[in-house]
N, C-alpha and C positions, 0 to 999 in steps of 0.2 A: 029511682036511681034506673040505669038503667042498665040492660041484661047483657054482659057480652057470650058472641058467642065463642065455641073451643077455637076460636084457631086466633080471636082477639087476647081472649086467656091466654092461651100460648108465645104470642111476640111479648108478650105483659115479662111473662116467667123467663122467656130467653132473657130479657130486655137486662131484670133481675139478676142471673146467670152474671151475662156480663159485669156489671159491678161488682158483685162478689168477686169474681174471679180478679179485676183489680185488684181489687184490698185483700182479695188471701196473699198475692202477689205482692204488693205493699208489704200487710204483713210477716210473711216469711222475708226480704230482706230487709225489716231493720229483726226480725231470729237471728239473724247471720251476728247482726250488731251486737245483741244480746249476747252470741256465743262468740261473739270475738273479745267483747269485753269482762265476761267471767272466768275465759282461759284468762285472758293478763292480771286477772285481780285472783287469781285459783278457786274459783268459785264452782259447786256443783252443777250441773244443770236444771237438775227441780227444785224451787224453792215451792214448796206444799203452802207456806201461806198467800205469795201472790194468787198461787191457785185456787185456795178457796177466799179469798176476795173476789177475784172478777166470779167462781158459781157463784157467789152470794151478791151480787150486785146485776150478776144477769136473770137469777129470782126475785130477786125484789124490783126489777125492770120486766118483770113477762106478764103473760096474760097468764092465769090457771090454765085454761083449753093449753097453750101452746108451750109454758114450761118446764118441764120432763124432758119436750124434745130440744127446745132451745142450751140445757144444758148438755144436753147427753152433744150437742151438734160443739157446745165446745170446750168439752172435754175432748171429743175429738181431733177437734184443731189444736189447742195446747199440747194432747197427746205426736200430732205433728209435728208441733214445732217444736220439742222436744228431740223428737227423732230427727232431723233436721241439724240441728244445735249439736246434736252429735258429728255431725257429718261435716260441719263445716269447723267445731275446734280442731 
């Protein structure tokens, strides 16, 4: 495998960051739709079972080396989503 220099690695990270940002924005747009649905159906923002299911899937699909970090990332992302949902309700 070819060794990459630091600038090449950083370019790849920037490309991944760009893709992650697009996906994050798309996820937040969907979170607004979830908030509208929950408001219309008088449902709470927090769905603990849904969060547990997501975190279990993340844990099951992540290698041991990265598992705790992936779980932390998803927990934080869900916290941000819930916070945002509260502002659009």
